[in-house]
C-alpha positions as CSV (number, residue, x, y, z in Angstrom):
1,M,12.1,13.0,33.3
2,P,13.3,14.0,29.8
3,V,13.2,17.3,28.4
4,K,10.6,17.5,25.5
5,Q,12.3,18.8,22.2
6,L,11.6,18.3,18.8
7,I,13.9,18.6,15.2
8,V,12.9,21.9,14.2
9,N,14.1,23.4,10.4
10,E,12.8,27.1,11.7
11,T,10.8,29.9,12.9
12,F,9.9,33.0,11.8
13,L,7.3,35.7,11.5
14,S,5.2,36.7,8.6
15,I,2.1,37.0,7.2
16,Q,-0.4,34.0,7.5
17,G,-0.6,33.3,3.1
18,E,-3.3,30.4,3.2
19,S,-6.1,29.3,5.4
20,T,-9.5,30.9,6.9
21,Q,-7.0,33.2,8.1
22,A,-5.2,34.9,6.2
23,G,-3.8,38.3,6.0
24,R,-3.3,37.1,9.5
25,L,-0.1,38.1,11.8
26,C,1.7,35.2,12.9
27,F,4.5,33.4,14.4
28,F,5.0,29.8,12.3
29,I,6.8,26.9,13.6
30,R,8.1,24.6,10.9
31,L,8.9,21.5,12.1
32,A,11.3,19.1,10.0
33,G,11.1,15.6,8.4
34,C,7.6,14.5,6.5
35,N,7.1,11.1,5.6
36,L,5.3,11.9,2.4
37,N,6.8,13.3,-0.5
38,C,4.2,15.3,-2.4
39,G,4.9,15.8,-6.9
40,Y,3.6,19.9,-5.9
41,C,5.1,20.2,-3.0
42,D,6.9,23.7,-1.8
43,T,8.9,22.7,1.1
44,D,10.7,19.8,0.3
45,Y,13.9,21.2,1.9
46,A,12.4,20.5,5.7
47,R,11.5,16.9,4.2
48,D,14.5,15.1,6.2
49,T,14.6,15.5,9.6
50,E,18.3,16.5,9.1
51,S,17.0,19.4,8.1
52,G,16.2,20.6,11.6
53,T,17.9,21.3,14.9
54,A,16.5,20.0,18.1
55,M,14.7,22.2,20.1
56,T,12.8,22.8,23.9
57,I,9.0,23.3,24.1
58,A,9.8,25.9,27.0
59,H,11.7,27.6,23.6
60,L,10.1,27.4,21.1
61,V,7.1,28.9,23.5
62,S,9.0,31.2,24.3
63,Q,10.0,32.0,20.9
64,A,6.0,32.5,20.3
65,R,5.6,35.0,23.4
66,L,8.7,37.2,21.8
67,A,6.8,37.5,18.1
68,K,4.2,39.4,20.3
69,V,1.1,37.9,18.3
70,R,-1.6,35.6,19.5
71,L,-2.1,33.2,16.3
72,V,1.0,30.6,16.5
73,E,0.8,28.2,12.9
74,I,2.9,24.6,13.8
75,T,3.6,23.2,10.0
76,G,6.5,21.1,8.1
77,G,7.5,19.1,6.8
78,E,4.5,17.0,9.0
79,P,4.0,18.0,12.0
80,L,2.1,14.6,13.5
81,N,5.6,12.8,12.7
82,Q,6.6,14.2,16.7
83,V,5.8,13.0,19.0
84,N,6.0,16.1,21.2
85,T,3.5,18.3,18.9
86,A,0.8,17.7,20.8
87,A,2.4,18.9,23.7
88,L,4.2,22.2,22.2
89,C,0.0,23.0,21.7
90,E,-1.5,22.2,24.5
91,A,1.8,24.3,26.0
92,L,1.0,27.0,22.9
93,L,-2.7,27.0,24.5
94,D,-1.6,27.6,28.0
95,E,-0.2,30.3,27.3
96,D,-3.8,31.5,25.4
97,I,-2.8,31.7,22.2
98,E,-4.2,30.5,19.1
99,V,-3.5,27.6,17.3
100,M,-2.7,26.2,14.1
101,V,-1.4,22.5,13.4
102,E,-1.2,22.0,8.6
103,T,-0.8,18.4,8.5
104,N,-1.2,16.5,4.9
105,G,-4.2,14.1,6.4
106,S,-2.2,11.0,6.6
107,L,-1.4,10.9,10.4
108,P,-4.5,10.8,12.7
109,L,-5.7,13.7,13.9
110,S,-6.8,12.8,16.9
111,L,-3.4,13.1,18.8
112,L,-4.0,16.8,18.6
113,P,-5.6,19.1,21.4
114,P,-9.3,19.6,20.8
115,A,-8.8,23.6,20.7
116,V,-6.6,22.8,17.4
117,R,-7.4,24.4,14.3
118,K,-6.5,21.8,12.5
119,I,-5.6,22.2,8.7
120,V,-6.3,19.3,6.5
121,D,-4.0,19.0,3.3
122,C,-6.2,16.1,1.4
123,K,-3.8,15.2,-1.2
124,T,-5.1,15.2,-4.7
125,P,-4.1,12.7,-7.4
126,S,-1.5,15.0,-8.6
127,S,0.3,15.2,-5.5
128,G,1.5,10.9,-6.3
129,M,0.2,10.9,-2.3
130,D,-3.4,10.1,-2.2
131,E,-3.5,6.7,-1.3
132,Y,-2.1,8.1,2.2
133,N,-5.1,10.5,2.9
134,L,-6.6,8.5,6.0
135,Y,-10.2,9.9,5.5
136,D,-11.2,8.5,9.2
137,N,-9.5,12.1,10.2
138,F,-13.0,13.6,8.8
139,H,-15.4,11.9,11.2
140,I,-13.4,14.2,14.2
141,L,-13.4,17.5,12.3
142,S,-15.4,20.4,14.0
143,N,-16.8,23.3,12.1
144,R,-13.3,25.2,13.2
145,D,-11.3,22.6,10.7
146,E,-10.3,22.8,7.6
147,I,-10.2,20.8,4.3
148,K,-7.5,21.7,1.6
149,F,-7.6,20.7,-1.8
150,V,-4.5,21.1,-3.7
151,I,-5.1,21.1,-7.4
152,C,-3.7,20.9,-10.7
153,D,-5.8,20.2,-13.3
154,Y,-9.0,18.7,-13.7
155,A,-8.7,15.5,-13.1
156,D,-7.8,16.8,-9.3
157,Y,-10.9,19.7,-9.3
158,E,-12.8,16.7,-9.8
159,F,-11.1,13.9,-6.9
160,A,-11.3,17.1,-4.8
161,L,-15.6,16.9,-5.6
162,A,-15.7,13.1,-5.4
163,V,-14.6,13.4,-1.4
164,M,-15.9,16.3,-0.6
165,E,-19.3,14.5,-1.6
166,R,-18.6,10.6,-0.5
167,Y,-17.9,12.1,2.7
168,Q,-20.6,14.7,2.9
169,L,-17.7,17.5,4.1
170,A,-19.1,20.8,3.8
171,G,-22.1,19.3,5.9
172,K,-18.9,18.7,9.0
173,T,-17.6,22.3,8.4
174,P,-17.6,25.2,6.3
175,N,-14.0,25.5,5.4
176,I,-13.4,24.0,2.4
177,L,-10.3,25.6,0.6
178,F,-9.1,25.3,-3.2
179,S,-5.9,26.0,-3.6
180,P,-4.9,25.8,-7.4
181,A,-0.8,25.2,-7.2
182,W,1.5,27.6,-8.3
183,G,2.6,27.8,-11.6
184,K,0.1,24.4,-12.2
185,L,-2.9,26.0,-12.7
186,D,-4.3,29.4,-13.3
187,P,-6.1,30.3,-11.0
188,K,-8.6,31.9,-13.1
189,T,-9.0,28.7,-14.9
190,L,-9.9,26.8,-11.3
191,A,-12.3,29.9,-10.7
192,G,-14.1,29.1,-13.4
193,W,-14.3,25.6,-12.7
194,M,-16.2,26.6,-9.7
195,L,-18.3,28.8,-11.0
196,A,-19.9,25.5,-13.4
197,D,-20.2,24.0,-10.6
198,L,-21.2,25.8,-7.4
199,P,-18.9,23.7,-4.7
200,P,-19.0,24.9,-1.4
201,A,-15.8,25.7,-1.2
202,R,-13.2,28.6,-0.9
203,L,-11.2,29.7,-3.8
204,Q,-7.0,30.7,-1.3
205,L,-5.1,32.0,-3.7
206,Q,-1.0,32.0,-1.5
207,I,-0.9,35.7,-1.1
208,H,2.5,35.4,0.6
209,K,3.6,34.6,-2.9
210,L,2.0,37.3,-4.1
211,I,3.5,39.2,-1.5
212,W,7.0,38.4,-1.6
213,G,7.1,36.5,-5.1
214,P,7.2,32.6,-6.0
215,D,9.8,30.8,-3.4
216,K,8.0,32.4,-1.0
217,C,6.4,29.6,1.8
218,S,5.2,31.3,4.8
219,V,2.8,28.0,5.8
């Protein structure tokens, strides 16, 4: 039986900078290669599979163990672009490690084990990729999973409100995140819109960039 491998751009220990788990120590596994090309992408260096190195699942689990934290996030690139991502999740879960996967939402979430905390980055119009949102994914979300909207302008904000209403997202998960795109939208502006409309969502700042600067990408 062939050894299962993934193409990995980088691994590192950091502070979880986003999601409802922001602030926790977290070991990151960034997979290489993405099927989309978002206008606000801050990890463009991981878009191509050639940016990565083949690593076995056993090696990645060993690295996670050595990090001595109980939270691992698999990100990218696009994790679901690689066929062995689900197997990596299973191996980490078998180690009693909490696993998060951040995905662009264009590929089926059903590929992942139910115990994985899924973070779906629902693409807004400013990404240029909103036509690729796989809205069927919303039907399998649990109340542990998260939906993130990266917002660059008011059109993105209105889009997020419309998607929330159309798919009744607040009834599927309490973890709906509005994230102002770094350098494109002042968080105070987004906060003002939310205070006016009272959406059932959480304002999310990228705290890793607040700590280490705008070039730091911890997720």
